[in-house]
TIDREN-155129 format. One record per atom (N, C-alpha, C): atom name; x, z, y; residue number from 1; residue in three letters. Coordinates in pm, whole numbers, plus 32768, in hexadecimal, padded with zeros to 4 digits. Layout:
% residues N
   atomo     c1     c3     c2   num   residuo
      CA      X      Z      Y   NUM       ALA
...
END
This chain:
% residues 186
   atomo     c1     c3     c2   num   residuo
       N   A342   69AA   88CE     1       UNK
      CA   A3A8   69DF   88F3     1       UNK
       C   A388   6A04   899B     1       UNK
       N   A390   6A6C   89C7     2       UNK
      CA   A385   6AA0   8A4C     2       UNK
       C   A40B   6A6A   8AB2     2       UNK
       N   A3EE   6A24   8AF7     3       UNK
      CA   A44A   69FA   8B6F     3       UNK
       C   A424   6A39   8BFD     3       UNK
       N   A498   6A56   8C36     4       UNK
      CA   A497   6A8C   8CC1     4       UNK
       C   A4DC   6A56   8D1D     4       UNK
       N   A4CC   6A59   8D94     5       UNK
      CA   A50E   6A3C   8E07     5       UNK
       C   A522   6AB0   8E68     5       UNK
       N   A5A8   6A82   8E97     6       UNK
      CA   A5C9   6B0F   8F07     6       UNK
       C   A585   6B00   8F8D     6       UNK
       N   A571   6B85   8FA8     7       UNK
      CA   A51D   6B94   902C     7       UNK
       C   A53F   6B40   909F     7       UNK
       N   A5CB   6B28   90B7     8       UNK
      CA   A5F5   6AE0   911E     8       UNK
       C   A5C9   6A4D   9126     8       UNK
       N   A5AE   6A25   90AD     9       UNK
      CA   A56F   698D   90B0     9       UNK
       C   A4D8   6996   90C0     9       UNK
       N   A4A5   6A0A   9089    10       UNK
      CA   A41A   6A09   9075    10       UNK
       C   A3DE   6A2B   90FE    10       UNK
       N   A428   6A7C   914D    11       UNK
      CA   A405   6A9F   91E5    11       UNK
       C   A3EC   6A20   9233    11       UNK
       N   A451   69A3   9217    12       UNK
      CA   A427   6935   9277    12       UNK
       C   A3AA   6901   9248    12       UNK
       N   A375   68F3   91E5    13       UNK
      CA   A2FA   68C4   91C5    13       UNK
       C   A28D   691A   91E6    13       UNK
       N   A297   69A4   91E4    14       UNK
      CA   A22A   6A05   922D    14       UNK
       C   A238   69F0   92C1    14       UNK
       N   A28E   69D2   9305    15       UNK
      CA   A29D   69C5   9397    15       UNK
       C   A250   693D   93AC    15       UNK
       N   A26A   68C5   9370    16       UNK
      CA   A20F   6868   9372    16       UNK
       C   A17A   686D   9366    16       UNK
       N   A15F   68AB   92F7    17       UNK
      CA   A0B6   68D3   92F0    17       UNK
       C   A082   6925   9368    17       UNK
       N   A0DD   698E   937D    18       UNK
      CA   A0B1   69E5   93F3    18       UNK
       C   A093   699E   947A    18       UNK
       N   A0E0   6935   947F    19       UNK
      CA   A0E5   68EE   9505    19       UNK
       C   A075   6899   951E    19       UNK
       N   A038   687B   94AA    20       UNK
      CA   9FB5   681F   94AD    20       UNK
       C   9F58   685C   9498    20       UNK
       N   9F12   68B4   9500    21       UNK
      CA   9E97   6905   9502    21       UNK
       C   9E27   68B0   9502    21       UNK
       N   9E2B   682B   951E    22       UNK
      CA   9DC1   67D6   951D    22       UNK
       C   9D93   679B   9482    22       UNK
       N   9DF4   67BF   9424    23       UNK
      CA   9DD7   6793   93AA    23       UNK
       C   9D86   67FD   9362    23       UNK
       N   9D27   67C7   92F8    24       UNK
      CA   9CF0   6825   92A1    24       UNK
       C   9D4F   6825   922F    24       UNK
       N   9DAC   686A   921F    25       UNK
      CA   9E19   688A   91A1    25       UNK
       C   9DC5   68AE   911A    25       UNK
       N   9D5E   68D7   9131    26       UNK
      CA   9D0F   6900   90A0    26       UNK
       C   9CEF   688B   9053    26       UNK
       N   9D11   6821   909A    27       UNK
      CA   9CEF   6799   9041    27       UNK
       C   9D6C   6775   8FDE    27       UNK
       N   9DE3   67B7   9019    28       UNK
      CA   9E56   6799   8FBB    28       UNK
       C   9E8F   681C   8F76    28       UNK
       N   9E69   6892   8FA8    29       UNK
      CA   9EBA   6902   8F85    29       UNK
       C   9E3D   696D   8F47    29       UNK
       N   9E67   699C   8EE9    30       UNK
      CA   9E13   6A22   8EA6    30       UNK
       C   9E10   6A89   8EED    30       UNK
       N   9DC5   6AE8   8ED6    31       UNK
      CA   9DBA   6B60   8F31    31       UNK
       C   9E33   6BB5   8F17    31       UNK
       N   9E88   6BA6   8EA0    32       UNK
      CA   9F04   6BEC   8E8D    32       UNK
       C   9F68   6BAA   8EF0    32       UNK
       N   9F74   6B26   8EED    33       UNK
      CA   9FCB   6AE6   8F47    33       UNK
       C   9FBB   6B0D   8FCF    33       UNK
       N   9F26   6B0E   8FF4    34       UNK
      CA   9F26   6B2B   9096    34       UNK
       C   9F60   6BB9   90AB    34       UNK
       N   9F4F   6C2E   9030    35       UNK
      CA   9F84   6C9C   904C    35       UNK
       C   A031   6CB4   907A    35       UNK
       N   A070   6C46   903A    36       UNK
      CA   A0F7   6C2A   9063    36       UNK
       C   A0FD   6BEF   90E2    36       UNK
       N   A0A4   6BA2   911A    37       UNK
      CA   A0AE   6B7A   9189    37       UNK
       C   A097   6BCC   91EE    37       UNK
       N   A03E   6C30   91D9    38       UNK
      CA   A011   6C9C   923C    38       UNK
       C   A07C   6D18   924B    38       UNK
       N   A0D0   6D26   91DC    39       UNK
      CA   A140   6D98   91D5    39       UNK
       C   A1B3   6D5D   921C    39       UNK
       N   A1FC   6DAF   922F    40       UNK
      CA   A28F   6D9C   925B    40       UNK
       C   A2E6   6D77   91E3    40       UNK
       N   A332   6D0C   91F1    41       UNK
      CA   A38A   6CD8   9185    41       UNK
       C   A3F8   6D18   9192    41       UNK
       N   A427   6D5B   912D    42       UNK
      CA   A4AC   6D8C   9110    42       UNK
       C   A51D   6D1E   90DD    42       UNK
       N   A570   6CFC   914D    43       UNK
      CA   A5CC   6C8F   9123    43       UNK
       C   A617   6C96   90BA    43       UNK
       N   A62B   6D27   908A    44       UNK
      CA   A68A   6D1C   8FEF    44       UNK
       C   A633   6D32   8F6F    44       UNK
       N   A5C3   6D3C   8F79    45       UNK
      CA   A55F   6D48   8F0D    45       UNK
       C   A542   6CBE   8EDB    45       UNK
       N   A4EC   6CD8   8E58    46       UNK
      CA   A4E6   6C4E   8E0B    46       UNK
       C   A444   6C36   8E14    46       UNK
       N   A410   6BC2   8E33    47       UNK
      CA   A3A3   6B9C   8E31    47       UNK
       C   A38B   6B2B   8DB6    47       UNK
       N   A2EB   6B41   8D92    48       UNK
      CA   A2CA   6ADB   8D1C    48       UNK
       C   A2DB   6A3E   8D4E    48       UNK
       N   A307   6A08   8CF5    49       UNK
      CA   A319   6957   8D1D    49       UNK
       C   A288   692B   8D2D    49       UNK
       N   A238   6955   8CD8    50       UNK
      CA   A1A8   6920   8CD0    50       UNK
       C   A17E   6928   8D6C    50       UNK
       N   A189   69A4   8DA5    51       UNK
      CA   A158   69A4   8E27    51       UNK
       C   A1A2   694A   8E85    51       UNK
       N   A233   694C   8E68    52       UNK
      CA   A27F   68E6   8ED1    52       UNK
       C   A24E   6863   8EB6    52       UNK
       N   A235   682F   8E47    53       UNK
      CA   A1F7   67C2   8E28    53       UNK
       C   A177   6797   8E7C    53       UNK
       N   A11B   67F9   8E65    54       UNK
      CA   A08A   67D9   8EB5    54       UNK
       C   A0B6   67D6   8F44    54       UNK
       N   A10E   682A   8F84    55       UNK
      CA   A117   6829   9019    55       UNK
       C   A14B   67A9   9026    55       UNK
       N   A1BF   6786   8FF0    56       UNK
      CA   A1FC   66DA   8FF6    56       UNK
       C   A199   6676   9002    56       UNK
       N   A13E   6670   8F95    57       UNK
      CA   A0C9   6630   8F87    57       UNK
       C   A063   662C   9000    57       UNK
       N   A058   669A   9045    58       UNK
      CA   9FFC   66AE   90A3    58       UNK
       C   A04E   6681   9133    58       UNK
       N   A0AB   66A6   913A    59       UNK
      CA   A116   666D   91B6    59       UNK
       C   A125   65C6   9194    59       UNK
       N   A137   65A2   912D    60       UNK
      CA   A13E   64FA   912D    60       UNK
       C   A0C6   64C1   9153    60       UNK
       N   A04C   64F0   9138    61       UNK
      CA   9FC1   64BA   915F    61       UNK
       C   9F9D   64EE   91EF    61       UNK
       N   9FBF   655D   9227    62       UNK
      CA   9F8E   657E   9297    62       UNK
       C   9FF4   656D   9306    62       UNK
       N   A06E   6578   92FE    63       UNK
      CA   A0C9   656B   936A    63       UNK
       C   A10A   64E6   9374    63       UNK
       N   A13B   64BF   92E9    64       UNK
      CA   A180   643E   92DE    64       UNK
       C   A124   63C8   92DB    64       UNK
       N   A0B0   63DE   92BD    65       UNK
      CA   A043   6375   92B1    65       UNK
       C   A05F   6312   922C    65       UNK
       N   A0A9   634F   91C9    66       UNK
      CA   A0BA   6305   914B    66       UNK
       C   A141   62B3   9153    66       UNK
       N   A178   62AF   91B3    67       UNK
      CA   A1F3   6251   91ED    67       UNK
       C   A275   6287   91C0    67       UNK
       N   A2B2   625D   914A    68       UNK
      CA   A314   6295   9113    68       UNK
       C   A39E   6269   9172    68       UNK
       N   A38D   61FE   91C7    69       UNK
      CA   A3F7   61F6   9230    69       UNK
       C   A402   6264   9298    69       UNK
       N   A390   62C0   929F    70       UNK
      CA   A395   631C   930A    70       UNK
       C   A3DF   63A2   92A6    70       UNK
       N   A3B4   639D   9227    71       UNK
      CA   A404   640E   91D8    71       UNK
       C   A487   63FF   91CC    71       UNK
       N   A4B7   6372   91BA    72       UNK
      CA   A534   6359   91B2    72       UNK
       C   A56E   6396   923D    72       UNK
       N   A552   6362   92A0    73       UNK
      CA   A585   6374   9336    73       UNK
       C   A58F   6420   933F    73       UNK
       N   A514   6460   9312    74       UNK
      CA   A523   6507   9326    74       UNK
       C   A58F   652B   92DC    74       UNK
       N   A591   64F7   925D    75       UNK
      CA   A613   651D   9200    75       UNK
       C   A6B3   6505   925F    75       UNK
       N   A69F   649C   927E    76       UNK
      CA   A72A   647C   92CA    76       UNK
       C   A742   64E8   9343    76       UNK
       N   A6E2   64E9   9380    77       UNK
      CA   A6ED   654F   941A    77       UNK
       C   A6EC   65E4   93DF    77       UNK
       N   A6BB   6605   9367    78       UNK
      CA   A6D1   6697   9329    78       UNK
       C   A760   66C1   9301    78       UNK
       N   A7C0   6657   9303    79       UNK
      CA   A84F   6669   92EC    79       UNK
       C   A887   66B0   9348    79       UNK
       N   A876   66A5   93CC    80       UNK
      CA   A8BA   66E9   943A    80       UNK
       C   A891   6775   942D    80       UNK
       N   A81A   6793   943D    81       UNK
      CA   A7EC   683C   942D    81       UNK
       C   A829   6873   93AD    81       UNK
       N   A827   682E   9343    82       UNK
      CA   A854   6868   92E4    82       UNK
       C   A8EC   6870   92D5    82       UNK
       N   A92D   682A   930A    83       UNK
      CA   A9BA   683C   933A    83       UNK
       C   A9E3   6898   93A3    83       UNK
       N   A993   68BD   93F7    84       UNK
      CA   A9A0   6930   9440    84       UNK
       C   A98C   6996   93FD    84       UNK
       N   A92C   69BB   93A2    85       UNK
      CA   A90E   6A2A   9353    85       UNK
       C   A978   6A45   92FA    85       UNK
       N   A9C3   69E0   92B6    86       UNK
      CA   AA24   69EC   9258    86       UNK
       C   AAB1   697C   9296    86       UNK
       N   AAF5   69BC   92FA    87       UNK
      CA   AB59   696D   9340    87       UNK
       C   ABCA   692A   92C7    87       UNK
       N   ABCC   695F   9257    88       UNK
      CA   AC42   6918   91EF    88       UNK
       C   ABFE   68B4   91BE    88       UNK
       N   AB68   6887   91B5    89       UNK
      CA   AB4B   6828   917B    89       UNK
       C   AB87   67A7   918F    89       UNK
       N   ABAC   677B   9218    90       UNK
      CA   ABFB   6712   9229    90       UNK
       C   AC8C   671A   9231    90       UNK
       N   ACCE   66CB   91F2    91       UNK
      CA   AD61   66C0   91F0    91       UNK
       C   AD88   6646   924F    91       UNK
       N   ADAF   667E   92D4    92       UNK
      CA   ADC6   6609   9332    92       UNK
       C   AE25   6599   9301    92       UNK
       N   ADE5   6514   9312    93       UNK
      CA   AE32   6494   92ED    93       UNK
       C   AE37   647D   9253    93       UNK
       N   ADF0   64D1   9202    94       UNK
      CA   ADF7   64D8   916F    94       UNK
       C   AD73   64CE   9136    94       UNK
       N   AD3B   645D   9120    95       UNK
      CA   ACC4   643D   90E8    95       UNK
       C   ACB2   6471   904E    95       UNK
       N   AD27   6451   9009    96       UNK
      CA   AD36   6494   8F78    96       UNK
       C   AD0E   652B   8F7D    96       UNK
       N   AD69   655F   8FC0    97       UNK
      CA   AD68   65E5   8FA3    97       UNK
       C   ACF2   6631   8FE6    97       UNK
       N   ACAE   65F2   9057    98       UNK
      CA   AC42   6625   9090    98       UNK
       C   ABB1   660C   9022    98       UNK
       N   ABAB   65A6   8FBD    99       UNK
      CA   AB5B   658D   8F70    99       UNK
       C   AB6C   6602   8F09    99       UNK
       N   ABF1   661E   8EE7   100       UNK
      CA   AC0E   6686   8E7B   100       UNK
       C   ABCC   6703   8EAF   100       UNK
       N   ABE5   6736   8F19   101       UNK
      CA   ABA4   67B2   8F62   101       UNK
       C   AB10   6798   8F4D   101       UNK
       N   AAE1   6736   8F70   102       UNK
      CA   AA4B   6731   8F75   102       UNK
       C   AA0E   6747   8EF6   102       UNK
       N   AA52   6711   8E82   103       UNK
      CA   AA37   6725   8DFD   103       UNK
       C   AA22   67C8   8DE0   103       UNK
       N   AA93   67E6   8E10   104       UNK
      CA   AAB5   6887   8DDE   104       UNK
       C   AA33   68D1   8E5A   104       UNK
       N   AA36   68B1   8EB5   105       UNK
      CA   A9D0   690A   8F1E   105       UNK
       C   A920   68DE   8EEC   105       UNK
       N   A90B   686A   8EAD   106       UNK
      CA   A895   684D   8E8D   106       UNK
       C   A86E   6893   8E18   106       UNK
       N   A8D5   68AB   8DBC   107       UNK
      CA   A8B4   68FD   8D4F   107       UNK
       C   A882   697F   8D76   107       UNK
       N   A8AC   69BD   8DE5   108       UNK
      CA   A882   6A43   8DFE   108       UNK
       C   A7FE   6A4E   8E32   108       UNK
       N   A7B6   69C7   8E5E   109       UNK
      CA   A72B   69D2   8E95   109       UNK
       C   A6D5   69DB   8E08   109       UNK
       N   A6E9   69AC   8DA0   110       UNK
      CA   A699   6992   8D26   110       UNK
       C   A6BE   69ED   8CBA   110       UNK
       N   A664   6A1F   8C72   111       UNK
      CA   A6A5   6A6E   8BF9   111       UNK
       C   A69E   6A0D   8B71   111       UNK
       N   A6A2   6989   8B9B   112       UNK
      CA   A6A6   6928   8B1E   112       UNK
       C   A6FC   68AC   8B55   112       UNK
       N   A72B   686F   8B04   113       UNK
      CA   A785   67FC   8B3C   113       UNK
       C   A735   6778   8B63   113       UNK
       N   A71B   6784   8C01   114       UNK
      CA   A6CA   6734   8C54   114       UNK
       C   A6FF   66A6   8C5D   114       UNK
       N   A792   66BA   8C6C   115       UNK
      CA   A7D5   6634   8C72   115       UNK
       C   A859   6640   8C48   115       UNK
       N   A8AF   65C9   8C2A   116       UNK
      CA   A932   65DC   8C04   116       UNK
       C   A973   6559   8C3B   116       UNK
       N   A9F1   653E   8C3D   117       UNK
      CA   AA45   64F3   8C65   117       UNK
       C   AA9D   64B9   8C00   117       UNK
       N   AA6C   646C   8B96   118       UNK
      CA   AACC   6447   8B2E   118       UNK
       C   AB3D   63E8   8B54   118       UNK
       N   AB1A   63B1   8BB7   119       UNK
      CA   AB7E   634D   8BE6   119       UNK
       C   AB8C   6351   8C71   119       UNK
       N   AC23   6362   8C91   120       UNK
      CA   AC51   637A   8D21   120       UNK
       C   ACE5   6332   8D40   120       UNK
       N   ACD4   62DA   8D85   121       UNK
      CA   AD5C   627C   8DB8   121       UNK
       C   AD67   6281   8E33   121       UNK
       N   ADD3   6245   8E62   122       UNK
      CA   AE03   6252   8EE7   122       UNK
       C   ADA4   621A   8F34   122       UNK
       N   AD4A   61AD   8F14   123       UNK
      CA   ACEB   6170   8F70   123       UNK
       C   AC65   6161   8F3C   123       UNK
       N   AC44   61A3   8ECC   124       UNK
      CA   ABB2   61A1   8E80   124       UNK
       C   ABA8   6226   8E38   124       UNK
       N   AB21   6227   8E23   125       UNK
      CA   AB12   6297   8DC8   125       UNK
       C   AA72   6287   8D7B   125       UNK
       N   AA5A   62BE   8D0E   126       UNK
      CA   A9D7   62C1   8CD3   126       UNK
       C   A9A6   6347   8CCD   126       UNK
       N   A92D   635A   8D03   127       UNK
      CA   A8EE   63D5   8CFE   127       UNK
       C   A862   63D6   8CB8   127       UNK
       N   A873   6444   8C55   128       UNK
      CA   A802   643C   8BF1   128       UNK
       C   A797   64AB   8C1A   128       UNK
       N   A721   6480   8C48   129       UNK
      CA   A6CA   64D3   8C6D   129       UNK
       C   A657   6508   8C09   129       UNK
       N   A640   657B   8BED   130       UNK
      CA   A5D4   65AD   8B96   130       UNK
       C   A59A   6637   8BD5   130       UNK
       N   A530   6613   8C09   131       UNK
      CA   A4E6   6685   8C4A   131       UNK
       C   A46F   66C1   8BE6   131       UNK
       N   A454   6648   8B7D   132       UNK
      CA   A3F5   6670   8B1A   132       UNK
       C   A373   6691   8B5C   132       UNK
       N   A341   6650   8BAA   133       UNK
      CA   A2D6   6655   8BF6   133       UNK
       C   A279   65DA   8BE4   133       UNK
       N   A1E7   65CB   8BFE   134       UNK
      CA   A1A5   6555   8BF0   134       UNK
       C   A1DE   64D9   8C32   134       UNK
       N   A1AD   6479   8C1A   135       UNK
      CA   A1DC   63FD   8C51   135       UNK
       C   A1ED   63E0   8CEA   135       UNK
       N   A18D   6408   8D35   136       UNK
      CA   A18E   63F9   8DB8   136       UNK
       C   A1D8   6454   8E05   136       UNK
       N   A1F0   64DC   8DD5   137       UNK
      CA   A249   6539   8E01   137       UNK
       C   A2E3   6526   8DE7   137       UNK
       N   A2E8   650A   8D5F   138       UNK
      CA   A367   64C1   8D24   138       UNK
       C   A397   6448   8D8B   138       UNK
       N   A356   63EB   8DAA   139       UNK
      CA   A379   638C   8E10   139       UNK
       C   A3A4   63B1   8E90   139       UNK
       N   A34C   6405   8EC7   140       UNK
      CA   A373   6442   8F42   140       UNK
       C   A3E0   648B   8F69   140       UNK
       N   A406   64E6   8EF0   141       UNK
      CA   A464   6539   8EF1   141       UNK
       C   A4F0   64EC   8EDD   141       UNK
       N   A4D3   6481   8E94   142       UNK
      CA   A558   6424   8E78   142       UNK
       C   A587   63D5   8F0D   142       UNK
       N   A50D   63AD   8F49   143       UNK
      CA   A526   6359   8FCE   143       UNK
       C   A566   63C2   902F   143       UNK
       N   A536   6452   9027   144       UNK
      CA   A55B   64B0   9098   144       UNK
       C   A5F9   64CA   905D   144       UNK
       N   A605   64B9   8FE2   145       UNK
      CA   A6A1   64DC   8FB9   145       UNK
       C   A6F3   6462   8FE8   145       UNK
       N   A6C3   63D4   8FCD   146       UNK
      CA   A717   6377   8FFC   146       UNK
       C   A73E   638F   9090   146       UNK
       N   A6CF   63A8   90E5   147       UNK
      CA   A6E8   63B9   9173   147       UNK
       C   A74D   642E   917B   147       UNK
       N   A74B   64AE   914E   148       UNK
      CA   A79A   64F9   9158   148       UNK
       C   A82B   64D9   913D   148       UNK
       N   A855   648F   90BA   149       UNK
      CA   A8CD   646A   9098   149       UNK
       C   A8F8   6400   9106   149       UNK
       N   A8A2   63B1   9134   150       UNK
      CA   A8DF   6360   91B1   150       UNK
       C   A907   63B1   9219   150       UNK
       N   A8BE   6402   923D   151       UNK
      CA   A8D4   6458   92B4   151       UNK
       C   A971   64A9   9293   151       UNK
       N   A96B   64E1   922A   152       UNK
      CA   A9E2   652D   9214   152       UNK
       C   AA6A   64D7   9205   152       UNK
       N   AA4A   644B   91D9   153       UNK
      CA   AAB4   6401   91E6   153       UNK
       C   AAE8   63EA   9263   153       UNK
       N   AA7D   63CA   92BF   154       UNK
      CA   AAA3   639D   9342   154       UNK
       C   AAE9   641C   938C   154       UNK
       N   AAB0   6498   9373   155       UNK
      CA   AB00   6509   93B0   155       UNK
       C   AB9E   650E   937B   155       UNK
       N   ABA8   64CF   9304   156       UNK
      CA   AC2C   64CE   92D4   156       UNK
       C   AC79   644B   92F2   156       UNK
       N   AC3B   640F   935F   157       UNK
      CA   AC75   63A4   939D   157       UNK
       C   AC8E   631A   9342   157       UNK
       N   AC39   6325   92F1   158       UNK
      CA   AC39   62A3   9291   158       UNK
       C   ABFB   6230   92F7   158       UNK
       N   AC31   61BD   92C6   159       UNK
      CA   ABEE   6137   9313   159       UNK
       C   AB9A   60E9   92BC   159       UNK
       N   AB4A   60A0   92EE   160       UNK
      CA   AAF7   602F   92A1   160       UNK
       C   AAB7   607D   9226   160       UNK
       N   AA6D   60EB   923A   161       UNK
      CA   AA2A   6116   91DB   161       UNK
       C   A9A5   60C5   91A6   161       UNK
       N   A9A7   60C3   9130   162       UNK
      CA   A93A   6085   90EC   162       UNK
       C   A905   60CC   9068   162       UNK
       N   A894   60D0   905D   163       UNK
      CA   A847   6115   8FE9   163       UNK
       C   A7DC   60B6   8FAF   163       UNK
       N   A7E3   60CF   8F19   164       UNK
      CA   A768   6088   8EE3   164       UNK
       C   A755   60C2   8E65   164       UNK
       N   A6CB   60CD   8E27   165       UNK
      CA   A6C2   60F3   8DAB   165       UNK
       C   A6D5   60A8   8D3C   165       UNK
       N   A71A   60B0   8CBD   166       UNK
      CA   A743   606B   8C5A   166       UNK
       C   A6D4   606D   8BFD   166       UNK
       N   A69C   60E7   8C0D   167       UNK
      CA   A636   6117   8B97   167       UNK
       C   A5DB   6178   8BE1   167       UNK
       N   A54A   6176   8BAF   168       UNK
      CA   A4F7   61CE   8BF0   168       UNK
       C   A49E   61FC   8B9D   168       UNK
       N   A49E   6286   8B7B   169       UNK
      CA   A44F   62BC   8B10   169       UNK
       C   A3D5   62AB   8B2F   169       UNK
       N   A39D   62C8   8BB2   170       UNK
      CA   A301   62B4   8BCD   170       UNK
       C   A2D6   6211   8BB9   170       UNK
       N   A32B   61BD   8B99   171       UNK
      CA   A2FC   6132   8B80   171       UNK
       C   A312   6114   8AED   171       UNK
       N   A326   618D   8A97   172       UNK
      CA   A334   6177   89FC   172       UNK
       C   A3C9   6188   89C6   172       UNK
       N   A42D   617A   8A17   173       UNK
      CA   A4B1   618A   89E0   173       UNK
       C   A4CA   6200   89B6   173       UNK
       N   A52D   6216   895B   174       UNK
      CA   A53C   628A   891B   174       UNK
       C   A573   6305   8987   174       UNK
       N   A5A5   62D9   89F2   175       UNK
      CA   A5E3   6335   8A4F   175       UNK
       C   A5EF   62F6   8ACF   175       UNK
       N   A602   634C   8B38   176       UNK
      CA   A604   630D   8BC1   176       UNK
       C   A6AF   62F8   8BDA   176       UNK
       N   A6E1   627E   8BFA   177       UNK
      CA   A779   6280   8C20   177       UNK
       C   A779   6245   8CA2   177       UNK
       N   A7A7   6282   8D0C   178       UNK
      CA   A7C9   6257   8D9C   178       UNK
       C   A85F   6218   8D90   178       UNK
       N   A881   61B1   8DBF   179       UNK
      CA   A8F1   6173   8DC6   179       UNK
       C   A926   617C   8E65   179       UNK
       N   A992   61B6   8E7E   180       UNK
      CA   A9C6   61CA   8F05   180       UNK
       C   AA2C   6155   8F1A   180       UNK
       N   AA47   6136   8F7F   181       UNK
      CA   AABA   60CB   8FAA   181       UNK
       C   AAEB   6108   9041   181       UNK
       N   AB64   60E4   9062   182       UNK
      CA   ABAA   610D   90E4   182       UNK
       C   AC1C   60E9   90ED   182       UNK
       N   AC4D   60D4   9157   183       UNK
      CA   ACDD   60B6   918D   183       UNK
       C   AD18   612A   91B5   183       UNK
       N   AD84   6164   916A   184       UNK
      CA   ADCF   61D5   9191   184       UNK
       C   ADEE   61CD   921E   184       UNK
       N   ADF8   623A   927F   185       UNK
      CA   AE38   6245   92F1   185       UNK
       C   AEAC   620F   9303   185       UNK
       N   AEB8   61C7   937A   186       UNK
      CA   AF42   617C   93A4   186       UNK
       C   AF92   61E2   93DA   186       UNK
END
């Protein structure tokens, strides 16, 4: 199964790689991958998930130092710029509607079902994550998604946001399931 990611997400990874001229990226990326890094990214085009995965693994090693807390923080901080790019992402003071919009928007970034929200209540949600990557990349992408969900809930003015993994595919579970909790806006 060939999977693809939209250029608007791919561009973020390419920018991070380009910003680190001190790194020998050939240790992480194939010559074909480097071709994508050197060319201009078309934000509306589709790019191979295999390349996206290798870019992510390289960034995790070289920029985040393998620290998943940094990946989670980056995910959280990326909610603001994505909201600027897609102003309808956040429903003011409505975390539930915001997560529904996120589910719809996220599906536009991947040509396969990368995530779903099978349970969405007034103060909690389950997010199932399936990027179909190797364990290290799947774990990092899941932590990035966790941070993004925390960030988008904060933009929707949810309080007391908490997140934890109930299941982790990279640790042998059949799937990855993120459990989000929050207090609705007052």
